[in-house]
C-alpha positions as CSV (number, residue, x, y, z in Angstrom):
1,M,25.7,-2.8,-9.0
2,S,26.1,0.6,-10.4
3,Q,29.7,1.6,-11.4
4,A,31.8,4.4,-10.1
5,R,32.0,7.2,-12.6
6,P,35.1,7.2,-14.8
7,G,37.9,9.4,-13.5
8,I,36.5,9.7,-10.0
9,P,38.3,7.5,-7.5
10,L,36.2,5.5,-5.0
11,I,37.8,5.8,-1.6
12,D,36.7,3.1,0.8
13,A,37.5,4.9,4.0
14,G,39.9,7.4,5.5
15,Q,40.9,8.3,9.0
16,D,39.9,11.6,10.5
17,L,43.3,13.3,10.0
18,P,44.3,16.8,9.2
19,A,45.9,15.7,6.0
20,P,44.9,12.9,3.6
21,P,46.3,9.5,4.3
22,P,49.3,8.6,2.1
23,A,49.4,5.9,-0.5
24,I,45.7,5.7,-1.1
25,R,45.3,4.3,-4.6
26,P,42.4,5.0,-6.9
27,T,40.0,2.1,-7.1
28,R,36.5,1.4,-8.4
29,R,34.0,-1.2,-7.4
30,P,34.2,-4.5,-9.3
31,A,31.4,-5.4,-11.5
32,L,30.2,-8.6,-9.8
33,P,28.1,-10.8,-12.1
34,H,25.5,-11.5,-9.4
35,R,24.3,-8.7,-7.3
36,G,22.5,-11.2,-5.1
37,L,25.9,-12.4,-4.0
38,V,26.7,-8.9,-2.6
39,L,23.4,-8.9,-0.7
40,L,24.1,-12.4,0.7
41,G,27.5,-11.2,1.8
42,I,26.1,-8.2,3.6
43,V,23.3,-10.3,5.3
44,L,25.7,-13.0,6.5
45,A,28.3,-10.4,7.7
46,A,25.5,-8.6,9.6
47,L,24.2,-11.9,11.0
48,N,27.6,-12.4,12.6
49,M,27.8,-9.0,14.3
50,R,25.9,-9.8,17.4
51,V,25.9,-13.6,17.6
52,A,29.1,-14.0,19.5
53,V,28.1,-11.4,22.1
54,A,24.4,-11.9,22.7
55,G,24.7,-15.7,22.7
56,V,27.2,-15.7,25.6
57,S,24.9,-14.3,28.2
58,P,22.7,-17.4,28.7
59,L,25.9,-19.5,29.1
60,L,27.7,-17.2,31.6
61,T,26.8,-19.3,34.7
62,D,28.2,-22.5,33.1
63,I,31.3,-20.7,31.8
64,G,31.9,-19.2,35.2
65,D,31.5,-22.6,36.9
66,H,33.9,-24.2,34.4
67,F,36.7,-21.8,35.0
68,G,35.8,-21.0,38.7
69,L,35.3,-17.3,38.0
70,S,33.9,-14.8,40.5
71,A,30.8,-12.8,39.6
72,T,33.0,-9.8,38.7
73,A,35.3,-11.8,36.5
74,G,32.3,-13.5,34.9
75,G,30.9,-10.0,34.0
76,L,34.2,-9.3,32.1
77,V,33.4,-12.1,29.7
78,T,30.8,-9.9,28.1
79,T,32.4,-6.5,28.9
80,V,35.8,-7.1,27.3
81,P,34.4,-7.7,23.7
82,L,32.2,-4.6,24.1
83,V,35.2,-2.4,25.1
84,F,37.2,-3.6,22.1
85,M,34.2,-3.0,19.8
86,G,34.9,0.6,20.7
87,L,38.7,0.6,20.6
88,G,38.8,-1.5,17.4
89,S,36.8,1.1,15.6
90,L,39.8,3.4,15.7
91,V,41.8,1.3,13.2
92,A,39.0,0.4,10.8
93,P,39.1,3.4,8.5
94,R,42.9,3.3,8.1
95,L,42.9,-0.4,7.3
96,A,40.1,0.0,4.7
97,A,42.0,3.0,3.1
98,R,45.1,0.9,2.8
99,H,43.7,-2.6,1.9
100,G,40.2,-1.9,0.6
101,T,36.8,-2.5,2.3
102,E,36.3,-5.9,0.9
103,A,39.6,-7.2,2.1
104,V,39.1,-5.8,5.6
105,L,35.6,-7.3,5.9
106,F,37.0,-10.7,4.9
107,G,39.8,-10.4,7.4
108,A,37.3,-9.3,10.1
109,L,35.2,-12.4,9.5
110,V,38.3,-14.6,9.6
111,L,39.4,-12.9,12.8
112,L,36.0,-13.4,14.3
113,C,36.1,-17.1,13.5
114,G,39.5,-17.4,15.1
115,G,38.6,-15.3,18.2
116,I,35.5,-17.5,18.9
117,L,37.6,-20.6,18.7
118,V,40.3,-19.2,20.9
119,R,37.7,-18.6,23.6
120,V,37.1,-22.4,24.0
121,A,40.8,-23.1,24.6
122,P,41.6,-24.6,28.0
123,P,43.5,-21.8,29.7
124,V,41.2,-19.1,31.2
125,I,43.3,-16.4,29.7
126,A,42.2,-17.6,26.3
127,L,38.6,-16.8,27.2
128,F,39.4,-13.1,27.5
129,A,42.1,-13.0,24.8
130,G,39.5,-14.4,22.4
131,G,37.0,-11.8,23.6
132,I,39.5,-9.1,22.5
133,L,39.7,-10.6,19.1
134,V,36.0,-11.0,18.8
135,G,35.4,-7.4,19.8
136,T,38.0,-6.1,17.4
137,A,36.5,-8.1,14.5
138,I,33.0,-6.9,15.2
139,A,34.3,-3.3,15.4
140,L,35.7,-3.6,11.9
141,L,32.3,-4.9,10.6
142,N,30.4,-2.2,12.5
143,V,32.4,0.7,11.1
144,L,32.8,-0.4,7.5
145,M,29.2,-1.7,6.8
146,P,27.5,1.7,6.6
147,G,30.1,3.0,4.2
148,L,29.8,-0.1,2.1
149,I,26.1,0.4,1.8
150,K,26.5,4.0,1.0
151,R,29.0,3.1,-1.7
152,D,27.4,0.1,-3.4
153,F,23.7,0.9,-2.9
154,P,23.6,4.8,-3.0
155,D,19.9,4.8,-4.2
156,Q,18.8,2.1,-1.6
157,V,20.5,3.3,1.5
158,A,17.3,3.2,3.7
159,P,16.1,-0.3,2.8
160,M,19.6,-1.8,2.9
161,T,20.2,-0.3,6.3
162,A,16.9,-1.7,7.4
163,L,17.9,-5.1,6.2
164,Y,21.3,-4.8,7.8
165,S,20.1,-3.7,11.2
166,T,17.3,-6.2,11.3
167,T,19.7,-9.0,10.4
168,M,21.9,-8.0,13.3
169,I,19.0,-8.2,15.7
170,L,17.9,-11.5,14.2
171,G,21.4,-13.0,14.8
172,A,21.3,-11.8,18.4
173,T,17.8,-13.2,19.0
174,V,18.6,-16.6,17.5
175,S,22.0,-17.0,19.2
176,S,20.6,-16.2,22.6
177,A,17.5,-18.4,22.1
178,T,19.5,-21.4,20.9
179,A,22.6,-21.2,23.1
180,V,21.3,-23.4,25.9
181,P,19.7,-26.0,23.5
182,L,22.9,-26.2,21.6
183,E,24.9,-26.6,24.8
184,R,22.7,-29.5,25.8
185,A,22.8,-31.1,22.4
186,L,26.5,-30.7,21.9
187,G,27.7,-31.6,25.4
188,G,28.9,-28.4,26.8
189,W,29.1,-24.6,26.5
190,Q,31.9,-25.0,24.0
191,G,29.5,-26.4,21.4
192,P,27.6,-23.2,20.7
193,F,30.9,-21.3,20.3
194,V,32.1,-23.8,17.6
195,S,28.8,-23.4,15.7
196,W,29.2,-19.6,15.7
197,S,32.7,-19.9,14.4
198,L,31.4,-22.1,11.5
199,L,28.9,-19.3,10.6
200,A,31.8,-16.8,10.6
201,A,33.9,-19.1,8.4
202,L,31.1,-19.6,5.9
203,S,30.5,-15.8,5.7
204,A,34.3,-15.3,5.1
205,L,34.2,-17.7,2.2
206,L,31.4,-15.8,0.6
207,W,33.4,-12.6,0.9
208,L,36.5,-14.1,-0.8
209,P,35.3,-13.5,-4.4
210,H,34.7,-9.8,-3.6
211,V,38.3,-9.5,-2.4
212,V,39.7,-11.2,-5.5
213,L,37.7,-9.1,-7.9
214,A,38.5,-5.9,-6.0
215,R,42.2,-6.7,-6.2
216,K,42.0,-7.5,-9.9
217,D,40.3,-4.2,-10.5
218,R,43.4,-2.3,-9.1
219,T,45.3,-2.8,-12.3
220,P,49.0,-1.9,-12.8
221,A,47.9,0.8,-15.3
222,A,45.6,2.4,-12.8
223,A,48.2,2.2,-10.1
224,A,50.8,3.8,-12.4
225,G,48.5,6.6,-13.4
226,P,48.2,10.0,-11.8
227,R,47.2,9.9,-8.2
228,P,44.1,11.9,-7.3
229,V,44.5,15.0,-5.2
230,L,42.6,14.2,-2.1
231,R,41.5,17.1,0.0
232,P,41.2,16.4,3.7
233,G,37.6,16.1,4.9
234,P,36.4,18.1,7.9
235,R,37.7,17.2,11.3
236,L,34.6,15.4,12.6
237,T,35.4,15.9,16.3
238,S,34.9,19.7,15.7
239,L,31.4,19.3,14.3
240,P,28.4,19.4,16.6
241,L,26.4,17.2,14.1
242,A,29.0,14.5,14.3
243,W,28.9,14.5,18.1
244,Q,25.1,14.5,18.1
245,I,25.0,11.3,15.9
246,T,27.9,9.8,18.0
247,L,26.0,10.4,21.3
248,F,22.8,9.1,19.8
249,M,24.6,5.9,18.8
250,G,26.2,5.6,22.2
251,G,23.1,6.3,24.1
252,Q,20.9,3.8,22.3
253,S,23.7,1.2,22.6
254,L,24.0,1.9,26.4
255,V,20.2,1.3,26.8
256,A,20.4,-1.8,24.7
257,Y,23.3,-3.4,26.7
258,V,21.8,-2.5,30.0
259,V,18.5,-4.2,29.0
260,I,20.5,-7.3,27.8
261,A,22.4,-7.4,31.1
262,W,19.7,-6.5,33.7
263,L,16.1,-6.8,32.4
264,P,15.5,-10.4,33.5
265,T,17.1,-9.6,36.9
266,V,14.9,-6.6,37.3
267,L,11.8,-8.7,36.7
268,S,12.8,-11.6,38.8
269,D,13.8,-9.3,41.7
270,H,10.3,-8.0,41.7
271,G,8.8,-11.5,42.0
272,M,8.5,-12.8,38.5
273,D,9.5,-16.4,37.8
274,K,13.0,-16.5,36.2
275,G,11.7,-18.6,33.3
276,E,9.0,-16.1,32.5
277,A,11.5,-13.2,32.9
278,G,13.7,-14.9,30.3
279,L,10.7,-15.2,28.0
280,V,9.9,-11.5,28.4
281,F,13.4,-10.6,27.5
282,A,13.5,-12.8,24.5
283,F,10.2,-11.4,23.3
284,S,11.5,-7.9,23.7
285,T,14.5,-8.8,21.6
286,L,12.3,-10.3,18.9
287,V,10.1,-7.2,18.8
288,Q,13.2,-5.1,18.1
289,M,13.1,-6.4,14.5
290,S,9.9,-4.5,13.7
291,G,11.5,-1.2,14.7
292,S,14.8,-1.9,13.0
293,L,13.0,-2.9,9.8
294,L,10.4,0.0,9.6
295,V,12.3,3.0,11.0
296,P,15.2,3.2,8.4
297,V,12.7,3.0,5.6
298,L,10.6,5.8,7.1
299,A,13.8,7.8,7.7
300,G,14.9,7.5,4.1
301,R,11.6,9.1,2.9
302,M,12.0,12.1,5.2
303,R,14.2,15.1,4.9
304,R,14.2,15.5,8.6
305,Q,14.1,12.6,11.1
306,R,13.8,14.7,14.3
307,A,10.2,13.5,15.1
308,L,11.1,9.9,14.3
309,G,14.1,9.9,16.6
310,A,12.1,11.6,19.4
311,V,9.3,9.0,19.1
312,T,11.5,6.0,19.1
313,A,13.5,7.3,22.1
314,G,10.2,8.2,23.7
315,L,9.0,4.6,23.4
316,M,12.1,3.4,25.2
317,A,11.5,6.0,27.9
318,A,7.9,4.8,28.3
319,G,9.1,1.2,28.7
320,V,11.7,2.2,31.3
321,A,9.1,4.3,33.1
322,G,6.8,1.3,33.1
323,L,9.4,-0.8,34.8
324,L,9.6,1.8,37.5
325,I,5.8,2.0,38.0
326,N,4.6,-1.6,37.6
327,P,7.5,-3.9,36.5
328,V,5.7,-7.3,36.7
329,G,2.1,-6.5,36.0
330,G,2.9,-4.7,32.7
331,A,6.0,-6.6,31.8
332,W,4.9,-7.7,28.4
333,L,3.7,-4.2,27.4
334,W,7.0,-2.7,28.6
335,A,8.8,-5.4,26.5
336,V,7.0,-4.2,23.4
337,L,7.7,-0.6,24.0
338,L,11.4,-1.3,24.8
339,G,11.7,-3.6,21.8
340,I,10.2,-1.2,19.2
341,G,12.1,1.7,20.7
342,Q,15.5,-0.1,20.8
343,G,15.2,-1.5,17.3
344,G,14.0,1.8,16.0
345,T,16.8,3.9,17.5
346,L,19.4,1.4,16.3
347,G,18.1,1.5,12.8
348,L,17.9,5.3,12.9
349,A,21.4,5.7,14.3
350,L,22.9,3.6,11.4
351,T,20.7,5.4,8.9
352,L,21.8,8.8,10.1
353,I,25.4,7.9,9.5
354,V,24.7,7.6,5.8
355,L,22.0,10.2,5.4
356,R,24.1,12.9,7.1
357,T,27.2,12.3,4.9
358,R,27.8,13.1,1.2
359,D,30.0,10.1,0.3
360,A,31.2,6.7,1.4
361,H,34.5,8.1,2.5
362,T,32.9,10.5,5.0
363,A,30.3,7.8,6.0
364,A,33.1,5.4,7.0
365,R,34.8,8.2,9.0
366,L,31.6,9.1,10.8
367,S,30.9,5.5,11.4
368,G,34.3,5.0,13.0
369,M,33.9,8.0,15.3
370,S,30.3,7.2,16.3
371,Q,31.0,3.6,17.0
372,T,34.3,4.1,18.8
373,W,32.9,6.6,21.3
374,G,29.5,5.0,21.2
375,Y,30.5,1.6,22.3
376,L,33.0,2.9,24.9
377,L,30.1,4.8,26.4
378,A,27.8,1.8,26.1
379,S,30.4,-0.4,27.9
380,L,29.9,1.7,31.0
381,G,26.1,1.2,31.2
382,P,25.8,-2.3,32.6
383,F,28.6,-1.7,35.1
384,V,27.3,1.7,36.3
385,L,23.7,0.6,36.7
386,G,24.8,-2.6,38.5
387,A,26.9,-0.5,40.9
388,L,23.9,1.8,41.5
389,H,21.8,-1.2,42.2
390,Q,24.3,-2.7,44.7
391,A,24.8,0.7,46.4
392,T,21.0,1.5,46.8
393,G,19.7,-2.1,47.2
394,G,17.0,-1.6,44.7
395,W,16.2,-0.7,41.1
396,T,14.6,2.7,41.5
397,V,17.7,4.8,41.2
398,P,19.3,2.7,38.3
399,L,16.1,2.8,36.3
400,T,15.7,6.5,36.9
401,A,19.2,7.1,35.5
402,L,18.3,5.0,32.5
403,L,15.1,7.0,32.0
404,L,17.2,10.2,31.9
405,V,19.4,8.6,29.2
406,C,16.3,8.0,27.1
407,C,15.2,11.6,27.6
408,G,18.7,12.7,26.5
409,L,18.3,10.6,23.3
410,M,15.1,12.5,22.6
411,L,16.9,15.8,22.7
412,L,19.8,14.5,20.6
413,A,17.4,13.4,18.0
414,L,16.2,17.0,17.5
415,G,19.8,17.9,16.4
416,A,20.9,14.8,14.6
417,G,17.6,14.6,12.7
418,R,18.0,18.0,11.1
419,D,18.4,18.2,7.3
420,R,22.2,18.8,7.2
421,R,25.2,17.1,5.6
422,I,28.8,16.6,6.5
């Protein structure tokens, strides 16, 4: 890894405050002997960021039967982590500024491991308490990863973001595809949860050397030296560009979680066999990796990403429109359009965070803002569309509302994709 320039402090993250946070000590990145270890740490951290959320959906019926949950309470099993993925983003910048990015990432993976295990405890309250811990842990990973990439790989932002976003989708795909087989092989729905906790524990162990080296690098001499004068960055909530990126992140997340929650039901309600509907959904999730891998690389080669954002959002809009017109007959085509569009908009949203900021400090702040409000917005999607479906007795109104969201993303891309910096 390249080193921070002498005399220039490397700030991991900072909160969007009118004055700089107190007691931020100068630090520089440790010189790790094997850069491949850093890459492996990023990949494993990213792999964990959707596993414990996406893998739960195929097990919801069995979890509900085990605890005797109503349909509404069962829906909260997936909604609670999503809400705390937004709320937890509020504390990530301050924690990273105080303890360092490496330490917070390590702590997040430990928290994720513990939260998953709490969810399999006998009392039903543990199921939801563990969901709070899982959502908070994922929030820390979500917010800090773009800033880490901006800091440690400043000349490879686009390909690293592509790797990071694609790995997230791969984790979601594998966990949702293997949840039921693991349940059958391990004797209950608790088995997949335990396997996901082991993955988080392994990832935490691989981050431990980074924490140790980062702490060693903060020498007493450096701590005793003159503190840098930190000027407060711009208040992000006052900047239209920051809100454009935030709403783009939130809109694409809303579409993604609506598709996760309702696509198989939409298809089966129109007469498709439930087994085939599940395959269509899994295929759409798999196709997302193509968009998440390609779009960040293309975005990194462009000064302006307006057309790229409009095209990826347009593909999602075309997929939703197809579900309105001929949901069953063209299901596999709509799955391709939705998959490429969803993967592309996710990769682009993460890439815009680092392309539209000048340093890792600002990237972490923008990541915190966009993912806090973005995931809170996304958490409303499945509930609102489900309520519209229940109120109207069909899918025309909900899918029309989702189509309008996709069109809004196309307009947001025109602003967020302009060649500007925060």
